[in-house]
C-alpha positions, 0 to 999 in steps of 0.5 A, a space after each residue: 752107041 749112036 747109029 751111024 749117019 746112014 741110017 734112015 731118019 725113022 731108025 735113028 728116033 728108034 736107037 739100038 739102046 731104046 730097042 734093046 729096052 723095049 725088047 727087054 721089056 715086051 719080052 716078059 710082059 708076052 711071056 706072062 699074056 702067054 698063059 692067059 686065056 682070052 676066051 676064059 679070062 684065066 691063067 693056064 700055068 699047067 697046058 705044056 703049048 703054054 711053055 713053048 713060047 717062053 723056052 724059045 724067048 730065052 734065045 731072044 734074051 741071050 741074042 739081045 745079050 750077045 748084041 750088048 756085049 758086042 757092041 760095048 766092048 766093040 768086038 766083030 761077030 763070032 760063030 756063037 753070035 752067028 748060031 744064035 742069030 739064026 736060031 732067032 731066025 726060027 724063034 721070029 717064026 714062032 713070034 710070027 705065028 702067035 702073031 696070027 694065032 692071036 689074030 685068028 682068036 680076035 677074028 673069032 669074036 663074032 662067031 661067040 657073040 651068044 656065048 659069055 665072053 669076058 669083058 677083057 676079051 677085046 682089050 688084052 687081045 689087042 694089047 697082046 697082039 700090039 705087043 706082038 707086032 711090035 716084038 716082031 719089029 724090034 726083032 727085025 730092027 736088032 738083026 739090022 742094028 747087029 748088021 750095022 753096028 757088029 758088023 757082018 758074018 766075014 766067014 774068011 775072018 771068023 776061020 781066021 780068028 777061030 784058033 784062039 789058042 794063039 
């Protein structure tokens, strides 16, 4: 599906399909990088904190699936989609927190120059930060595409179509 004509030129360059596939590509990379310790150059799979991002990113995969299904089938938004999107707002806050956390770690580089810091600290750190910021942008853009391509949440219409047995 192409972008409607009233989309600004910048959003036409990044279509819904491009946004969808970039999100599907970036999420697994960030899940793997989430287990990576910048200071130690090791992966930590036994830290419980490292599993928060992958668990909440599952909701992002569900949101992308629901969006793709609604756009492909030409359906209107429903309460399930609305609830998933509302959950995505909380996930977006987690994404923003991870951006600020990575930025804080990168800014602490000068504090630990006297210690042995791996050579991969800055390259992997900037890659992670760039992907996290790009994921936030793609998430916001997917919210915008939901409104433009699937439709707004018309609660009166949702209530009328709630009875699926008719």
